[in-house]
C-alpha positions as CSV (number, residue, x, y, z in Angstrom):
1,M,43.8,25.0,28.5
2,R,47.5,26.3,28.6
3,L,47.2,27.3,32.2
4,F,45.3,24.1,33.0
5,A,48.2,22.1,31.5
6,I,51.1,24.2,33.6
7,T,49.0,23.6,36.7
8,A,48.6,19.9,36.1
9,A,52.6,19.3,35.6
10,I,53.5,21.3,38.7
11,A,51.1,19.1,40.4
12,L,53.0,16.2,39.0
13,F,56.3,17.4,39.6
14,T,55.3,18.2,42.9
15,A,53.8,15.0,44.0
16,C,57.2,13.0,42.4
17,G,59.0,15.2,44.7
18,S,60.9,17.4,41.8
19,P,60.2,21.2,41.3
20,P,59.3,22.4,38.1
21,T,62.4,24.1,36.1
22,A,62.1,26.4,33.2
23,E,63.4,23.8,30.8
24,S,60.1,21.5,31.8
25,C,57.7,24.4,31.6
26,A,59.0,25.3,28.2
27,E,58.4,21.8,27.2
28,I,55.0,21.8,28.3
29,C,54.0,25.1,26.9
30,A,55.6,23.7,23.3
31,G,53.5,20.8,23.4
32,D,50.1,22.5,24.4
33,G,49.2,22.9,21.0
34,D,49.0,19.0,20.6
35,A,46.7,18.8,23.8
36,Q,43.8,20.6,22.0
37,P,42.5,17.7,19.7
38,D,43.1,15.4,22.2
39,V,40.5,17.3,24.5
40,E,38.1,17.9,21.7
41,E,38.2,14.0,20.9
42,A,37.5,13.0,24.5
43,A,34.6,15.3,24.3
44,E,33.1,13.8,21.2
45,E,33.6,10.4,22.7
46,A,31.7,11.3,25.7
47,A,28.8,13.1,23.9
48,P,25.8,10.8,23.5
49,A,25.0,9.0,20.3
50,P,21.8,9.7,18.9
51,A,18.9,7.3,19.2
52,S,18.3,5.1,16.8
53,G,15.1,3.2,14.9
54,G,13.1,6.5,14.3
55,M,10.8,8.2,16.6
56,K,8.7,6.3,19.2
57,M,5.2,6.9,19.1
58,T,3.4,7.9,22.3
59,A,0.4,5.9,23.5
60,F,-1.8,8.9,22.5
61,E,-0.2,8.8,19.1
62,N,-0.7,5.1,18.6
63,D,-4.2,5.0,19.7
64,L,-4.9,7.9,17.2
65,L,-3.0,6.3,14.3
66,S,-3.2,2.5,14.5
67,P,-6.7,2.5,13.1
68,L,-5.8,4.4,10.1
69,I,-2.7,2.7,9.3
70,T,-4.8,-0.8,9.9
71,D,-7.3,0.8,7.2
72,I,-4.4,1.5,4.5
73,R,-3.0,-1.9,5.1
74,E,-6.2,-3.3,4.4
75,G,-6.6,-1.9,0.9
76,V,-9.4,-1.6,-1.4
77,R,-11.5,-4.5,-0.6
78,P,-15.4,-5.3,-0.9
79,F,-17.6,-3.4,1.3
80,T,-19.7,-6.2,2.3
81,P,-19.0,-10.2,1.5
82,E,-21.4,-9.8,-1.6
83,G,-19.5,-6.4,-2.7
84,I,-18.0,-8.2,-5.8
85,G,-19.6,-10.2,-8.0
86,L,-22.7,-11.1,-10.5
87,C,-26.4,-10.2,-9.7
88,E,-29.6,-10.6,-11.4
89,G,-31.0,-7.1,-12.3
90,K,-30.8,-4.5,-15.0
91,E,-29.1,-1.6,-13.2
92,A,-29.0,-2.5,-9.5
93,C,-28.3,-5.6,-7.6
94,G,-31.7,-7.6,-7.1
95,T,-30.1,-11.4,-6.2
96,F,-26.6,-12.0,-5.3
97,I,-25.1,-15.1,-7.4
98,G,-21.6,-15.0,-6.6
99,M,-18.1,-14.6,-8.4
100,D,-18.8,-17.3,-11.1
101,G,-22.3,-17.3,-12.8
102,G,-22.0,-20.5,-14.4
103,E,-24.2,-21.0,-17.8
104,L,-27.0,-18.1,-17.0
105,A,-30.9,-19.1,-16.9
106,P,-32.7,-16.3,-19.6
107,G,-32.5,-12.8,-17.7
108,D,-30.7,-9.7,-17.2
109,Y,-27.7,-9.6,-14.9
110,I,-24.9,-7.2,-14.1
111,L,-21.4,-7.4,-12.7
112,Q,-21.1,-5.1,-9.8
113,A,-18.3,-3.9,-7.0
114,E,-19.0,-1.9,-4.3
115,L,-15.6,-1.0,-2.5
116,R,-14.3,-0.2,1.1
117,V,-11.7,2.3,0.0
118,P,-9.1,3.6,3.0
119,K,-10.0,6.9,4.5
120,T,-7.1,8.4,3.5
121,G,-5.4,9.9,0.0
122,D,-6.7,12.4,-2.6
123,K,-8.4,11.2,-5.7
124,G,-6.1,9.4,-7.8
125,T,-4.6,7.7,-4.9
126,W,-6.6,4.8,-5.0
127,K,-7.4,2.8,-8.4
128,V,-9.2,-0.6,-9.5
129,K,-8.5,-2.2,-12.8
130,V,-11.2,-4.0,-14.5
131,D,-10.1,-6.6,-17.1
132,Y,-12.7,-8.9,-19.5
133,E,-11.9,-11.5,-21.9
134,C,-15.1,-12.9,-23.6
135,T,-15.3,-15.7,-26.4
136,Y,-18.1,-15.9,-28.9
137,E,-18.9,-19.0,-30.7
138,K,-21.3,-18.6,-33.6
139,K,-22.7,-22.1,-35.0
140,S,-24.2,-22.6,-38.6
141,E,-25.1,-25.6,-41.0
142,S,-21.3,-25.0,-42.3
143,G,-19.8,-25.1,-39.0
144,S,-18.7,-22.8,-36.0
145,S,-16.7,-19.7,-35.7
146,T,-15.1,-18.2,-32.6
147,S,-13.6,-14.8,-31.6
148,T,-12.3,-13.4,-28.9
149,K,-12.2,-10.0,-27.4
150,T,-10.3,-8.2,-24.5
151,S,-11.1,-4.9,-23.0
152,S,-9.5,-3.0,-19.7
153,R,-10.6,-0.2,-17.7
154,E,-9.0,1.8,-14.8
155,Y,-11.4,3.6,-12.3
156,D,-10.4,6.2,-9.3
157,V,-12.1,5.0,-6.1
158,V,-12.3,7.1,-2.8
159,Y,-13.8,6.8,0.6
160,A,-17.4,6.9,0.4
161,G,-18.7,6.5,4.1
162,E,-19.1,4.3,6.9
163,S,-22.6,3.3,5.6
164,R,-21.9,2.5,1.9
165,G,-19.2,1.6,-0.4
166,Y,-18.0,3.5,-3.4
167,R,-20.1,2.1,-6.2
168,L,-19.1,0.8,-9.6
169,V,-22.7,-0.6,-10.3
170,P,-23.1,-1.8,-13.0
171,L,-19.7,-2.4,-14.5
172,R,-21.1,-4.7,-16.9
173,K,-24.8,-5.3,-18.2
174,I,-25.3,-9.2,-19.4
175,K,-28.1,-10.5,-21.0
176,S,-29.3,-14.1,-21.3
177,P,-29.5,-15.5,-24.0
178,H,-26.8,-13.5,-25.8
179,D,-27.8,-11.7,-28.7
180,G,-26.5,-11.9,-32.0
181,G,-26.9,-15.4,-32.5
182,S,-23.5,-16.3,-30.7
183,S,-22.9,-17.5,-27.4
184,E,-20.8,-15.8,-24.8
185,T,-18.5,-17.0,-22.6
186,C,-16.7,-14.3,-20.6
187,T,-14.1,-14.1,-17.4
188,W,-13.5,-10.8,-15.6
189,K,-10.9,-9.9,-13.2
190,I,-11.1,-6.7,-10.6
191,T,-7.4,-6.0,-9.3
192,A,-7.4,-3.7,-6.3
193,P,-4.2,-1.9,-4.9
194,H,-2.9,-3.4,-1.6
195,P,0.2,-2.3,0.5
196,D,1.4,-5.9,0.5
197,G,0.4,-6.6,-3.0
198,D,-2.6,-6.3,-5.2
199,K,-5.8,-8.2,-4.3
200,V,-7.3,-10.0,-7.3
201,Y,-11.2,-10.9,-7.5
202,E,-12.3,-13.0,-10.6
203,G,-15.2,-15.3,-11.8
204,G,-17.0,-15.6,-15.1
205,W,-20.0,-16.4,-16.9
206,T,-21.6,-17.7,-20.1
207,A,-24.7,-16.8,-21.8
208,P,-26.2,-19.3,-24.4
209,A,-27.0,-18.1,-27.9
210,S,-30.3,-17.2,-28.7
211,E,-32.6,-19.0,-30.9
């Protein structure tokens, strides 16, 4: 570095028509210690800045990962349009009724959920929560009385394959008319995790009191 500074000064003096002197050389040598930071600073400024915005995927990586990312973003959802709701049947879905059954005709019913779960994540990654709130009304000659019960349960769900969903069947068995001399009016809510906010599916039913 010192040799470079002296050489540059000699060239400058020569260009200006003034030969270098001992005093001018001494000044250059004495100031050489201050030149190093300037050179280092210039090198830092010339160095390319690191790229921002994260790593860019190649076309191959995008084709490979896009379906997985889309699947995750869709979260846990019904496996088919009839995947969540009320059905006629004792253990399995015979005839799908819908989310809300209204007042049920005499017979056996179930609440079911067959779910499409993203194809990634260990057990415990994906969960669904099922909540019930049921009001029971019992009538007698002296009047009527009502009581309300709530319950909640959480289920771990996992990817079950392409040909079927993860089945919570039956989630609840329902009988109409309701035994015990009281009517049963219930609402249910299934909450499924979703990256953009939980998805909620809900409905209800009424089973009249038995004679």
